[in-house]
N, C-alpha and C positions, 0 to 999 in steps of 0.2 A: 180278546177284544179286537174287532176289525177296525183298522185305521184307513181312512180314505187318503192315500198318499201315492205319489208316483215312484217313490223309492222302495226298493225291495231288498231282501237279504235272506240268505239260507240259515242264519243263526236261529236256533231254538232257545228262546230266553228262559224257558222252564226246565231245560235239561241240565243235570248235574255234570260237572267236569269243566274242562277248559276248551273253549271254542274260539278259533281265530277265523275271521272272515272279513267281509266288506259290506258296507251299505252301497247299493248301486243306484246312482242317480242318472237319469237319462239326460243327454246333452248332445247338441249338434255342433260340429266344428267345420271349418273349411277343409280340414284334412280328413274328416270322417263325418258323413252326414248322419249316420246311425252310430251312436257311441254311448258308453256309460262312463261316468267318473266314479272311481272306486274310493270310498272312504273307509280306512281300516277300522275295524271294531273287534274287540275281544270281550268275551263274557266268561267269567269264572264263577261257578256256582257250586255250593255244597250245602244240602239240607235247607233248613229254614233259618230265617234271620233277616236283618235289614238289607235293603238294596242301596248301593252307592253308585251314582253316575259320576265318572271321573273324566274330565275333558282337558286336553291340551291342544295347542295349535289352533285355538280360536282365531288368533292372529298369527300369520305365518312367519313373522320375524321374531317370535317369542319362543325360544327353544327349550327353556327350562322344563316346562310341562311335557313337551314332546319326549325329551330324553328320559325324564323320570318315569313316565307311563310306559314307554317302550321297555325300559328295564324291568318295571314291575310285571308286565305281561310275561316277559321271558322267564323271570325268576319264580313267579308264584306257583305253588303246588296247590291244587284245589283242596287238598286235605287240610291246608292251613286256614281256609276260609269258612266262616259260619255265616251264610247268607249269600249275597250275590254282588259281584262287581261288574258293572258295564263300563268298558273303557274305550274312549275315543281319543287316541294319542295325537291324531292330526285331524281335528274336526273340520277345518277349512284346508283340505289337502292341496288344492291348487295353489293357495297362498303359501302353504308350507314348502311345497316343491320349488316355488319361485323365491322364497325368502322375503315375502312381501306382507305387509299388514293386511292389505285388501286383496280380494280374489282377482287374479289376472283374467279370469273368464268373464266376469260381469262387472268388475270394478267396485264390488260392494264389500262392506264391513260386516262380517258374520255377527259381530257383537252389537250390531244395530238392526239386525234382520228379524228378531224374534217378535211374535211367534211364527212368522212366515205365512205362506199360503200354499195351497195345493198346486195351483198354477202360478208359478213364480220363476224368476231366474234361478240359476243353480244355487246361489247362496241362500235364497229364500226357501228353496226346496229342502235343503239340508236342515235349516232352522225349523221348518214346519214338521219334518220327521222327528227331530229331537223333541220339539215341544209337545207333539201329540202322540208319539209312540214310546219315547223313552222316559221323559220326565214323569208321566203318570206312574211308572214302575218304581220310581226312586223315592227313598226316604231322605237321603243325603245327596247333595249335589256339590261337587267341587270343580271349579273352573280355574285352572292354573294359568296365571298371566304374569308377565314381567313388563318392563318398559319398552321392549322392542328396540328398534333402531333409533327412535326419536326421543325416548325418555329414559330416565333412570330414577329409581326410588330406593329409599331405605327398605329393607326386607319387611314385608307385612302380610298379614291375612286381613281381608277386607270384606265389607258388607255395607248395606244401607241401613239407616235408622228406620225401624218399622213401627207402625201403629200397634201391631200385635205384640204385646210385651212378652208373652210366653215364648213365642217363636224367636223374637229378637234376643232374649236372655239366653236361650239355648244355643243360638248361633254364636253369641259372645263366648259362652262356655266352650264350644267346640273350637272357636278361633284361638282362644288362649291355650288350649291343649296342643295346638300345632307346635308351639314353642318358638315362634318368631319373636324378634324384639318388639314389634309393634302390631297392634290390632287397629286397623284404619277404617273409620266410618266416613264414607264419601258421598258426594252428590254427583248426579249425572249432568255434567256441564257440557258434554259433547254429543248430546242427543239421547233418544230413547231407543228401546228395542234390544236391551242387553239380555243375554242369557240369564245372568244372575237375577236381574229384576223380574224376569218372567217366572223363574223358579220360585223366587220369594213370594210372588203373587199367588202361587199355588199352595203356599204353606210349607214348602220344603225347607229343611235346614240347609242353607246355602252359604258356601264360602267361596270367595275369590282370593287371589293373591296378587301382589306386586313384588316381584323378586329380582331386583336389579333394574336395567341391564345394559342399555345401549347395544343390544343384540350380541352381548358377550356374557359368559358366565364363568365363575370360578368353581373349583372343586368345593369350596366352602358353601357357596350358594346352592349348588346341586345337592349337597349333603343336607342343608336346611330344608329344601323342598322335599327330598325323599324321606328324611326322618320325620318331618312334620306331617306328611301324608300318612305315614304309618301310625303316628300318634293318634290322629283323628280316627282312623279305621280301628285302632285298638279301643278307643273311647267308646265306640258303638258296638264292640264285640265282634266285628267282622273279621279282624285279625286277632290272634291270641296275644295275651300279655296286657300290661298296663302302660299308658302313656308316660313318657319321661316328664318330670316336673318342668314347668315353664321356667325360663331364665329369670334370675333376679333382676328387677328393674324393668320387666316387661310393662309397656305402656299402652293404654287405649287412647287413641288420638282421633281427632275429627277435623274435617275441612268442610263445615256446613254452609259457608257463604260463598257466593260467586267471586267475591273479592279475594278469596283464598287461592284462586287459580289465576296466575298472571300470564297473560297472552302477550306475545311480542308486538310492540307498537309499530315496529318497522321490520323489514327483511334485512338480513346480513349475518355477520359472524358474532355469535353470543359468547361473551367472556364472563365466566362466573366470578363473582366477588366474594362468595361464601362457600363453605363446605356444607354438604348435606348433614343435617343434625345440628347446625349452628342456630342460635337464637336469632330471631328477626323482629324488628320493630316497624310499625307502620311509618312510612316515610323514608325508610332506609333502602338504598339501592342494593338489589341482590345480584345484579349483573348489568352488563351494558352491551350494546349491539353496534358493531362497526359496519357501515354501509360498504357494499362491494361496488356500488356505482360511483359513490363519492367518498373514496377511502381516506381522504385527508381531512374530512370534516370531523368534529368531535363526535364520539360515540353517543348513542341515545341510551339513557339509563332506563333500567327496568326497576320500578319502585314498588316496594311492598305496600299494600293497602291495609294489611292487618298485622297484628302481633302474633308470634308463635315460633315454630321451628321450621326450618327449611327441610321439607320432607322429600321433595322431588325436583328435578330440573331437566332441562333438555339434554338428551344424550348424544346429540350430534351438533357440533358447533354452528354449522350453516343452517340457519332457520329462516322461516318465512313469516311475514306479518300475519298475526292471528294465531300462530302456533303457541301452545302452552309451553312456557319456558321455566316455570317455577310453581311449586305447590307448597302452601304453608298450612301447617296443622297446629292444633292446640290439644294438650291433654284434657281428657274429660273423665268425669266420674260416672260409672254405670251402676245402676242399682236403685 
């Protein structure tokens, strides 16, 4: 299928074996009028079977997916695979190289750029290629995220609540197979244009994650990301074997209301008053913010507006007015 895109690659998506290459996106810089930005891509294919699109580095300050997918590419033997894996370990490579959430080239958020346009800034060009060249090939889409520099979360696999019950139920089944403590159903409170949202709209079985992190990860979190990814690929027969059973006490939780996402009322230093996983009641302070301009005035409380569990909070103490500093979820029954 011919795709009208400015990005090109030497990868043959129908060829068996392991191919390592780049997506080449045209770009001009002050230091190079004619240049390409190289986005690393690997394709591992063997025979017939499902296709999984695996993405890391959608945000450059989220490292769990980048490390996990780079390791997967290095270790995979094509003979282990039944089907095809398309792997983008650093989807927003300029952001990954800079350790930033947004691209330093155009200041854009890759996870708000979908489906992109043929004539777009760099971030939109990459989103357009993924949306129109790669997503149509995929049966399963996994976009690995964590909290990055500014947020931290209880480890979860996440998705949106969908009107298509068959698709949604299958996504929940896949999410549970990952083996994370939580399956998180969330709302888009920070804008549209997400890769997972677009993939879901195409009917793809789509999973995201939130694994940590305040831009740090432990061996335990990396193990959960790696083992969980293998579990899902086993579930669909792309890798051999059976998924390990999910942990006892695994919960499906949701934050369906805007009031579940608490934004900083003022700028300053955020002091948490609860640990993640603690129960929360509406009207209860979850933290307080100390002004850096007026340091001796009383701190401003951040008050919960809903009941539930503290699921996420700001990962870096110095925060700005309007930044999300806490997320509250509630257990839900699916079925």
